[in-house]
PAFIDO-471753 format. One record per residue (C-alpha): residue number from 1; x, y, z. Coordinates in Angstrom, 3 decimals, m for minus. Each point is the difference from the previous one (the first is absolute). Example, Ala and Ser with C-alpha at 12.3 -4.5 7.8 and 13.67 -1.06 7.14 Angstrom:
<nodes>
<node 1,<12.300,m4.500,7.800>>
<node 2,<1.370,3.440,m0.660>>
</nodes>
This chain:
<nodes>
<node 1,<73.732,84.890,m32.115>>
<node 2,<2.308,0.418,m2.930>>
<node 3,<m0.871,2.498,m2.622>>
<node 4,<m1.018,m1.104,m3.560>>
<node 5,<3.528,0.372,m1.175>>
<node 6,<1.224,m2.422,2.645>>
<node 7,<1.544,2.723,2.368>>
<node 8,<m1.015,0.900,3.530>>
<node 9,<0.505,3.408,1.658>>
<node 10,<1.712,0.655,3.248>>
<node 11,<m3.343,1.343,1.399>>
<node 12,<m1.685,m3.269,m0.809>>
<node 13,<2.824,m1.866,1.765>>
<node 14,<m0.463,2.251,3.050>>
<node 15,<m3.654,m0.899,0.189>>
<node 16,<0.999,m3.682,m0.197>>
<node 17,<2.492,0.423,2.810>>
<node 18,<m2.470,1.749,2.187>>
<node 19,<m2.493,m2.945,m0.380>>
<node 20,<2.665,m2.679,0.654>>
<node 21,<1.473,1.808,2.989>>
<node 22,<m3.415,0.452,1.636>>
<node 23,<m0.731,m3.730,m0.698>>
<node 24,<3.274,m0.781,1.868>>
<node 25,<m1.115,2.013,3.080>>
<node 26,<2.265,2.938,m0.499>>
<node 27,<m1.678,3.079,1.476>>
<node 28,<2.076,2.639,m1.861>>
<node 29,<m0.677,m1.584,m3.396>>
<node 30,<m0.437,3.254,m1.960>>
<node 31,<3.221,1.591,1.301>>
<node 32,<1.983,m3.180,m0.558>>
<node 33,<m1.329,m0.505,m3.451>>
<node 34,<1.314,3.357,m0.974>>
<node 35,<3.371,m0.814,1.347>>
<node 36,<0.115,m3.259,m1.874>>
<node 37,<m1.108,1.518,m3.320>>
<node 38,<2.393,2.954,0.416>>
<node 39,<2.896,m2.395,0.451>>
<node 40,<m1.001,m2.219,m2.883>>
<node 41,<m0.556,2.971,m2.266>>
<node 42,<3.290,1.699,0.913>>
<node 43,<m1.630,2.992,1.594>>
<node 44,<2.193,1.645,2.569>>
<node 45,<m2.934,0.355,2.530>>
<node 46,<m3.683,m0.918,0.008>>
<node 47,<m0.635,3.759,m0.474>>
<node 48,<1.280,m0.392,m3.581>>
<node 49,<m2.480,m2.708,m0.916>>
<node 50,<m2.543,2.284,m1.657>>
<node 51,<2.614,0.709,m2.683>>
<node 52,<0.153,m3.713,m0.981>>
<node 53,<m3.609,m1.275,0.885>>
<node 54,<m1.177,m0.178,m3.606>>
<node 55,<3.394,m1.356,m1.512>>
<node 56,<m0.080,m3.695,m0.914>>
<node 57,<2.003,m2.115,2.494>>
<node 58,<3.038,m1.617,m1.516>>
<node 59,<0.373,m3.787,0.075>>
<node 60,<2.951,0.336,2.327>>
<node 61,<m1.965,2.314,2.191>>
<node 62,<m2.910,m2.336,0.236>>
<node 63,<2.249,m2.808,1.021>>
<node 64,<1.608,2.181,2.702>>
<node 65,<m3.440,1.041,1.205>>
<node 66,<m1.362,m3.513,0.111>>
<node 67,<2.935,m1.239,2.033>>
<node 68,<m0.189,2.895,2.589>>
<node 69,<m3.712,m0.374,0.315>>
<node 70,<0.241,m3.732,0.623>>
<node 71,<2.685,0.479,2.625>>
<node 72,<m2.084,2.746,1.777>>
<node 73,<m3.174,m2.103,m0.046>>
<node 74,<2.062,m2.868,1.597>>
<node 75,<0.792,2.278,2.957>>
<node 76,<3.429,1.316,m0.783>>
<node 77,<0.350,3.640,1.157>>
<node 78,<m0.430,2.611,m2.654>>
<node 79,<3.363,1.505,0.770>>
<node 80,<1.765,m3.278,m0.773>>
<node 81,<m2.203,m0.550,m3.116>>
<node 82,<1.017,3.448,m1.355>>
<node 83,<3.617,m0.493,1.088>>
<node 84,<0.226,3.630,1.318>>
<node 85,<m1.625,2.287,2.520>>
<node 86,<0.131,3.655,0.882>>
<node 87,<1.575,1.115,3.278>>
<node 88,<0.054,3.813,0.628>>
<node 89,<1.509,1.461,m3.102>>
<node 90,<1.525,m3.358,m1.099>>
<node 91,<m1.124,m2.750,m2.311>>
<node 92,<1.602,m3.154,1.430>>
<node 93,<0.444,m3.484,m1.443>>
<node 94,<m1.611,m2.475,2.346>>
<node 95,<m0.443,m3.721,0.010>>
<node 96,<m0.308,m2.940,2.393>>
<node 97,<3.617,0.491,1.167>>
<node 98,<m1.050,3.131,1.967>>
<node 99,<m2.841,1.456,1.959>>
<node 100,<m2.519,2.182,m1.878>>
<node 101,<0.620,3.658,0.849>>
<node 102,<m2.940,1.325,2.137>>
<node 103,<m1.462,3.423,0.815>>
<node 104,<0.849,m0.593,3.757>>
<node 105,<3.645,m0.141,m0.932>>
<node 106,<m0.378,3.224,m2.060>>
<node 107,<m1.188,1.646,3.251>>
<node 108,<3.114,m1.339,1.802>>
<node 109,<2.218,1.564,m2.622>>
<node 110,<m1.690,3.312,0.599>>
<node 111,<0.824,m0.279,3.690>>
<node 112,<3.496,m0.958,m0.801>>
<node 113,<0.438,2.988,m2.326>>
<node 114,<m1.283,2.364,2.616>>
<node 115,<2.573,m1.350,2.525>>
<node 116,<2.775,0.370,m2.594>>
<node 117,<m1.110,3.639,m0.615>>
<node 118,<0.051,0.591,3.693>>
<node 119,<3.659,m0.791,m0.062>>
<node 120,<0.590,2.270,m2.829>>
<node 121,<m0.229,m2.517,m2.805>>
<node 122,<m1.003,2.512,m2.593>>
<node 123,<3.103,2.154,0.608>>
<node 124,<2.754,m2.393,0.808>>
<node 125,<1.148,m3.485,m1.076>>
<node 126,<m1.528,m2.801,2.065>>
<node 127,<0.434,m3.728,0.246>>
<node 128,<m3.092,m2.269,m0.025>>
<node 129,<m0.220,m3.742,0.578>>
<node 130,<m3.089,m1.976,m1.184>>
<node 131,<0.056,m3.346,1.671>>
<node 132,<m1.684,m2.933,m1.819>>
<node 133,<m0.646,1.997,m3.134>>
<node 134,<m1.887,m2.580,m2.090>>
<node 135,<m0.955,1.678,m3.276>>
<node 136,<2.008,3.004,1.067>>
<node 137,<m3.101,2.151,0.461>>
<node 138,<1.065,1.856,3.098>>
<node 139,<3.615,0.536,m0.930>>
<node 140,<m0.798,1.170,m3.582>>
<node 141,<m2.799,2.287,1.134>>
<node 142,<2.253,1.731,2.512>>
<node 143,<2.863,0.322,m2.455>>
<node 144,<m2.287,1.435,m2.645>>
<node 145,<m1.732,2.418,2.338>>
<node 146,<3.064,1.213,2.006>>
<node 147,<2.777,0.788,m2.430>>
<node 148,<2.802,0.390,2.568>>
<node 149,<m0.558,m3.419,1.668>>
<node 150,<2.179,m3.015,m0.509>>
<node 151,<m1.986,m3.209,0.557>>
<node 152,<1.129,m3.438,0.990>>
<node 153,<m2.651,m2.694,m0.598>>
<node 154,<0.606,m3.421,1.584>>
<node 155,<m1.781,m3.157,m0.868>>
<node 156,<0.660,m3.672,1.108>>
<node 157,<m1.969,m1.614,m2.957>>
<node 158,<2.109,m0.319,m3.229>>
<node 159,<m3.189,m0.059,m1.936>>
<node 160,<m1.234,3.194,1.491>>
<node 161,<3.476,1.538,m0.475>>
<node 162,<m0.348,m0.659,m3.667>>
<node 163,<m3.407,1.767,m0.161>>
<node 164,<1.290,3.019,1.942>>
<node 165,<3.018,0.307,m2.286>>
<node 166,<m2.235,m0.203,m3.082>>
<node 167,<m2.128,2.840,1.477>>
<node 168,<3.103,1.957,0.813>>
<node 169,<1.107,m0.266,m3.587>>
<node 170,<m3.126,1.917,m1.076>>
<node 171,<0.319,2.780,2.639>>
<node 172,<1.972,2.400,m2.079>>
<node 173,<2.580,2.392,1.392>>
<node 174,<m0.927,m0.789,3.681>>
<node 175,<1.229,m3.528,m0.423>>
<node 176,<3.517,1.274,0.391>>
<node 177,<m0.702,0.648,3.698>>
<node 178,<m1.363,m3.413,0.760>>
<node 179,<1.601,m3.225,0.834>>
<node 180,<m1.788,m3.349,0.203>>
<node 181,<1.983,m2.524,2.220>>
<node 182,<m0.861,m3.555,0.781>>
<node 183,<0.037,m1.058,3.606>>
<node 184,<m2.177,m0.295,3.216>>
<node 185,<m0.958,3.394,1.404>>
<node 186,<2.978,1.945,1.328>>
<node 187,<2.505,m2.839,m0.946>>
<node 188,<m0.096,1.191,m3.651>>
<node 189,<1.402,3.422,0.880>>
<node 190,<3.637,1.061,m0.068>>
<node 191,<1.521,0.716,3.419>>
<node 192,<0.896,3.539,m0.983>>
<node 193,<m3.783,0.963,0.271>>
<node 194,<m0.099,m0.793,3.647>>
<node 195,<m1.059,3.224,1.868>>
<node 196,<m0.498,1.906,m3.228>>
<node 197,<m3.510,m0.985,m1.154>>
<node 198,<m2.493,2.837,0.195>>
<node 199,<m3.122,m2.149,m0.667>>
<node 200,<m0.674,m3.737,0.266>>
<node 201,<m3.348,m0.875,m1.596>>
<node 202,<m1.626,m3.429,m0.425>>
<node 203,<m3.105,m1.841,m0.944>>
<node 204,<0.892,m3.296,1.609>>
<node 205,<m2.020,m3.171,0.244>>
<node 206,<m2.510,0.572,2.814>>
<node 207,<m2.747,m2.559,m0.428>>
<node 208,<m0.497,m2.500,2.838>>
<node 209,<0.678,m3.615,m1.145>>
<node 210,<m3.516,m0.969,1.202>>
<node 211,<m1.792,2.760,m1.937>>
<node 212,<m2.480,m0.854,m2.686>>
<node 213,<0.547,1.905,m3.151>>
<node 214,<m1.965,0.684,m3.160>>
<node 215,<0.753,m2.681,m2.565>>
<node 216,<1.322,2.586,m2.381>>
<node 217,<2.724,0.738,2.545>>
<node 218,<0.556,m3.419,1.501>>
<node 219,<0.065,m1.916,m3.274>>
<node 220,<2.166,2.482,m2.157>>
<node 221,<2.078,2.365,2.048>>
<node 222,<3.413,m1.247,1.498>>
<node 223,<m0.582,m1.368,3.551>>
<node 224,<3.482,0.954,1.046>>
<node 225,<m0.938,3.626,m0.546>>
<node 226,<m3.235,m0.286,1.978>>
<node 227,<0.391,m2.080,3.153>>
<node 228,<2.198,0.846,3.091>>
<node 229,<m0.720,m2.300,2.956>>
<node 230,<m2.913,m0.815,2.279>>
<node 231,<m1.069,3.736,0.309>>
<node 232,<1.597,1.338,m3.187>>
<node 233,<2.563,2.116,1.827>>
<node 234,<3.194,m2.089,m0.234>>
<node 235,<1.497,2.165,m2.734>>
<node 236,<m1.202,3.207,1.358>>
<node 237,<1.845,m0.720,3.260>>
<node 238,<3.117,m0.933,m1.915>>
<node 239,<m0.014,3.254,m1.959>>
<node 240,<m0.896,2.184,3.175>>
<node 241,<2.714,m1.798,2.009>>
<node 242,<2.688,0.508,m2.705>>
<node 243,<m0.726,3.395,m1.362>>
<node 244,<1.793,2.091,2.681>>
<node 245,<3.395,m1.233,m0.950>>
<node 246,<m0.372,1.228,m3.548>>
<node 247,<m1.933,3.259,0.483>>
<node 248,<1.648,3.475,0.571>>
<node 249,<m0.448,1.905,3.165>>
<node 250,<m3.067,1.614,m1.616>>
<node 251,<m1.125,m3.053,m1.937>>
<node 252,<m3.468,m1.368,m0.377>>
<node 253,<m1.494,m3.354,m0.485>>
<node 254,<m3.434,m0.482,m1.775>>
<node 255,<m1.652,m3.398,m0.222>>
<node 256,<m3.343,m1.116,m1.383>>
<node 257,<m1.991,m2.188,2.308>>
<node 258,<m3.471,m1.372,0.574>>
<node 259,<m2.342,2.092,2.077>>
<node 260,<m0.311,m2.556,2.829>>
<node 261,<3.765,m0.088,0.407>>
<node 262,<0.312,3.775,0.437>>
<node 263,<m0.043,0.267,3.836>>
<node 264,<2.198,m2.971,0.680>>
<node 265,<2.556,1.197,m2.521>>
<node 266,<m0.199,3.580,1.295>>
<node 267,<0.889,m1.404,3.449>>
<node 268,<2.816,m2.100,m1.431>>
<node 269,<1.466,2.870,m2.013>>
<node 270,<m0.120,2.275,3.017>>
<node 271,<2.646,m2.203,1.577>>
<node 272,<2.355,0.755,m2.875>>
<node 273,<m0.936,3.618,m1.144>>
<node 274,<m0.376,3.344,1.637>>
<node 275,<m3.409,0.806,m1.716>>
<node 276,<m2.556,m2.343,m1.574>>
<node 277,<m3.194,0.824,m1.821>>
<node 278,<m2.644,m1.850,m1.920>>
<node 279,<m1.435,1.422,m3.277>>
<node 280,<m3.231,m1.066,m1.678>>
<node 281,<m0.485,m0.946,m3.702>>
<node 282,<m2.533,1.504,m2.316>>
<node 283,<m2.772,m2.042,1.556>>
<node 284,<0.885,1.334,3.502>>
<node 285,<1.429,m3.256,1.207>>
<node 286,<3.288,m0.204,1.950>>
<node 287,<2.614,m0.833,m2.731>>
<node 288,<3.441,1.647,0.497>>
<node 289,<2.311,m0.211,2.962>>
<node 290,<2.340,2.984,0.194>>
<node 291,<2.924,m0.192,2.419>>
<node 292,<2.515,2.772,0.483>>
<node 293,<3.375,m0.198,1.516>>
<node 294,<m0.370,3.488,1.505>>
<node 295,<m3.055,1.845,1.285>>
<node 296,<m1.072,2.507,m2.609>>
</nodes>
């Protein structure tokens, strides 16, 4: 309810958001309400909300809040409604042109960084290729966390390339070590990189075309970044099959996959690499395929 002077506080708007989100069947209503109010109020994070709770909401802020809340109640993912989402230490712009960055992929980056370090990536310059970069999450995270890495990020979708380049522009000094190039998988790379790449990393499409997805995913996220053939492994096989020509003698490939694909992809990768491992995500599910050119 508005105050006697016609204003409404951000705290009151948050209560309204919780009620409407719950009515829409959204389980994490309280958390999401904080995100929406923080965005509308111009708070950097939900943690800053106590500083503005009693402030009267501006007319412009209320309009922004109403629009975001209506979109979320209609089923649009929170990340797209906000227009940005955190990934490791980054704050990335995201919209319906790219997949939403997920914790599972953060765990894959952790595996990739460990492999880069195993090759001396903290002490010498290294070359990294992120295939199918989407929002740029993996490429930009590696560039920001390993200051001696040069990163090439490939992406076939022109729309996704635009998002990745927008995120690159906000990366700061590390942006000088990243190139976002348009093209399909390895085809986007210059020939001079053949045999010189230390790490190939990718979160490719790996959903089976027959899979049933949550409406928030199926109705909003780009299908080309999700589906990859009858069992979801078409793109994984393309990457595994092609990586050897680009990797150095000590090079490593790290790919995200679905847990049920782990054993078949381990077997397939073993035909191309000297050493293959599967690493779990934070929930203990098989998530990252690690394939090394040489036995460690």
